[in-house]
Each structure stands twice: as structure tokens, then as C-alpha cells.
N, C-alpha and C positions, 0 to 999 in steps of 0.2 A: 415455469419461468421464474427467474430470480431478478429482483430489482436491487440495485446498489446505488446508494447516495452518499457521496463524499461531502465532508465539511471540514472547516478549520484552516483552510489556506489563508494566505495574506502576505503582507510585506513585513520583513524582519531584517534587522541589521546583522552583518556578519558576526558570528560568535553567539548569536541568539538561539532561541528555541521555539518550536511550534509543535502542536499536536494535531494530527489529522485523525478524523474518525470516518468510518464507513459503516453505514447501517444497511443491513440486508433484510429483504422482505420477499414474500412470495413462497416458492417451493424450497425453502431453506433446508429441508430435510435432505435434499439431494447434494448439498454442499459438503465437500470433503476437505477443502483447503481454501484459504483466501490469501491474496497477495497484493502488494503494492508495486506499481511500476511508475516510471516518470518519463516524460518526453520533453526535451528542450527544443527550441526552434532549429530546424535543419538537421536534427539528430534522430537516430532510431529510438524506439521506445525501449527503455532500459529497466531491467529487473532491480528492484530495491529490496524487498523483503517478502517472506511468505511464512505462513504458519498453518499447521494442520488443524482442522476444526475439532479433532478429537485428542489433541495433545501432542507432545513431542517437541523436539528442539526446533526452534525457528531457523529459517535460512536468511542470509543477508548477501546483498551484492558487495563486492570488494570495496567499492568506493564509499560505502556507508557503514561498514563494520566498525563497531566501537563507538559510533555516534548516534545511530538510530536504533530504536527498539520497537518491535511489533508485539502486540498483545491482543488477545481475543476475550470477549465477554459473551459466552454462549447464552446466558440468561437474557441479554439485551440484543443478541444477534448483531453484535458490532465487532469490528476490528479497528484497533487504533495504531497509529504510527507516531511514536514520540521521536522528534528530531532535535538533536542537540548539536552544539558547535557548528552551526550552519555556515556554509561557505557560499560565495557567489555562484560557484559551479553547481550548487544544489538547486538553482533556479530552474523551474520546469513546471509543466502541468503534471500533477500527480493523479494517477488512476488506481482505483480499487478494482480487483478482479476476483472472480469466484470460479473454482474448479470442481468438477464432479467425478473425476477419475479416482481410482484407488492408487495407493502408493504414496511416495513422498510428495510434498508440495512442489510443483514444477517451477523452474526458473524460466522456462520457455514461454513466452507470451502467447504463442499460438496454441498452447494446450489449455488455456483458460476459456471457459464457456460464456461467462457473463462479465460485463464491464460497466463501471459507473461513468458518469459524464465528465469527471475530472475536476480538480480544484487547483487553482494557480498558487504556486509558492514562489515568491520573489525575495531573494536575499541581496540586499543592496544597502549601502550607506547613503 
């Protein structure tokens, strides 16, 4: 089993920045990739970003490209999501997820094996 705990959410004004972190514990040796998803009220859970645990180019959803950056710290077993130029449309609960499969980090949420509890991000003036 893998446990994921997100932190760093909060309220920010449009144009501002936030940094989310996800700490993994448990059977972390089984993790091959980690991703961030978000879900706004009444909407489907949306892919935000993902990165391989062993390196390689990260992947981003179209709506966050150029504004968000995902990074990993293998020594600390954490994955971070740096969010810049935030917009009200970025308001959502952000979830961290871990994948155990081989290949490129998936964008499909159904392919992830473990999920964190989520952290709220609200972009509002």
C-alpha cells in the first residue's frame, strides 16, 4: 500500500502563485509515476500534470501548460506542483495520485492506483 498526503492548498488572488506538495509513504518502491489531478464542483476529475519517478519529461494538461510545473524529490519521496499565473478557473480540489504500471505516466485517472485525500485551491479576489 502507498499513502499520499497533499499539502499547500489555500486561497490566492488571480495572477498569484501556490505550491502544492504530495508526500508518499508505504510501499513507495512500487511507484513508477505520480500525477496531479483536480476536480471542480460539478465537473469531471481533470488531468493536471504527471512525472515519472525515474526521470523523463513531465506531462501537462492543456489548460495548465506554461503556468504549472511538476517536480519530484526522490530523496524525500515527494512530488511538488508549482502553480503560477493562477486563474479563477483553476479553483478545484487538487489530488495527488500514484501509478505502479510501466511506461509513460498516464493522463487517464483510472490508471492510477493510489490517491491522496485532496487539497482545496481557491483562486478569487
